[in-house]
Legacy VTK file of the C-alpha trace (Angstrom):
# vtk DataFile Version 3.0
C-alpha trace
ASCII
DATASET POLYDATA
POINTS 121 float
-0.261 0.267 -0.023
1.452 3.263 -1.140
-0.088 6.874 0.828
0.801 10.168 -0.384
0.981 12.801 2.437
0.802 16.509 1.675
1.650 19.316 4.086
1.955 22.893 4.337
-1.194 24.784 2.732
-2.396 27.507 4.926
-3.905 31.366 4.788
-1.629 33.573 3.210
-2.021 37.217 2.263
-1.268 38.042 -1.265
2.015 38.275 -2.408
3.326 35.615 0.097
4.834 32.414 0.060
3.943 29.187 0.734
5.629 25.338 0.460
3.752 22.348 0.113
5.450 19.261 0.822
4.181 15.395 -0.281
5.797 12.463 1.499
5.270 9.157 -0.180
5.286 6.308 1.912
4.451 2.537 1.990
5.583 -0.593 -0.173
7.400 1.534 -2.760
9.934 0.224 -5.606
10.880 3.567 -7.543
8.652 6.792 -7.945
8.674 8.047 -11.462
6.699 11.364 -12.148
5.314 13.541 -9.622
3.255 16.533 -9.960
0.879 18.830 -8.248
-2.899 19.409 -8.836
-5.233 22.105 -7.787
-8.744 22.440 -8.395
-10.499 25.634 -6.968
-14.246 25.787 -6.195
-16.586 25.284 -9.335
-13.556 24.381 -11.315
-11.829 21.327 -12.593
-8.485 19.907 -11.503
-5.573 21.233 -13.417
-1.872 20.265 -13.487
-0.072 23.038 -11.731
3.612 21.159 -11.474
5.255 18.348 -12.857
8.499 16.717 -11.980
10.528 13.476 -13.434
12.848 11.312 -11.530
15.625 13.305 -13.026
14.127 16.571 -11.788
13.107 17.802 -15.261
9.954 20.278 -14.829
6.675 21.546 -16.331
4.708 24.557 -15.092
1.207 25.501 -15.803
1.531 28.665 -17.627
-0.366 30.797 -14.996
2.378 29.801 -12.549
5.605 29.802 -14.561
8.357 32.409 -12.630
5.958 31.547 -9.447
5.860 28.540 -8.296
8.948 25.963 -8.072
8.892 22.340 -8.024
11.438 20.498 -6.757
11.828 16.621 -4.923
14.344 14.336 -2.381
14.548 11.271 -4.293
16.235 9.340 -0.667
13.156 11.046 1.288
10.465 10.126 -1.418
9.484 13.777 -1.254
8.280 16.331 -3.384
7.923 19.945 -2.875
6.180 23.112 -4.441
7.627 26.515 -3.171
4.943 29.132 -4.214
5.977 32.899 -3.966
4.178 35.870 -5.194
0.497 34.132 -4.103
-2.298 35.648 -6.269
-5.772 34.898 -4.528
-6.551 33.013 -8.020
-3.914 30.365 -7.026
-6.685 29.761 -4.089
-8.021 25.857 -4.256
-7.060 22.482 -2.768
-3.608 21.456 -3.758
-3.247 17.329 -4.570
0.001 15.388 -4.908
0.082 12.807 -7.516
2.598 10.161 -8.506
3.241 7.487 -10.887
4.752 4.616 -8.146
6.012 1.322 -8.617
5.444 -0.834 -5.641
7.942 -3.243 -4.694
7.265 -6.541 -6.241
5.008 -5.229 -8.921
5.777 -4.512 -12.617
4.074 -1.619 -13.306
3.149 1.752 -12.503
0.525 2.693 -10.297
-1.163 6.426 -9.869
-1.634 7.763 -6.353
-3.294 11.170 -5.132
-3.060 12.326 -1.672
-5.739 14.038 0.183
-4.964 17.809 -0.746
-4.150 20.600 1.497
-6.129 23.892 1.617
-3.933 27.021 -0.034
-6.060 30.159 0.689
-4.760 33.615 -0.593
-6.503 36.481 0.523
-6.353 40.065 -1.304
LINES 1 122
121 0 1 2 3 4 5 6 7 8 9 10 11 12 13 14 15 16 17 18 19 20 21 22 23 24 25 26 27 28 29 30 31 32 33 34 35 36 37 38 39 40 41 42 43 44 45 46 47 48 49 50 51 52 53 54 55 56 57 58 59 60 61 62 63 64 65 66 67 68 69 70 71 72 73 74 75 76 77 78 79 80 81 82 83 84 85 86 87 88 89 90 91 92 93 94 95 96 97 98 99 100 101 102 103 104 105 106 107 108 109 110 111 112 113 114 115 116 117 118 119 120
């Protein structure tokens, strides 16, 4: 069983910063791509940032230059550094990972439970 647990969400004023963390635990052989998604009320879930096992990143246009994703493969943890936050960044942020469990020949996709980020104007 594999679990993703996010932390670091909260309430911040516009222009402020937050750092999200997502730790994967359980019977893990390898983690391939990891990513962050967000879902605002009444909107579809969207990709915010993705990072490969080698550290290559991809960002949504709306967060480029403000958000930075990184990962610590030894800790099975991915981070999202969010700067210059705007009210439109308010959403539930979800961690996502493609994980090859021990004893498995394929990767499975897992989601965290989500963490609320609220940016006040």
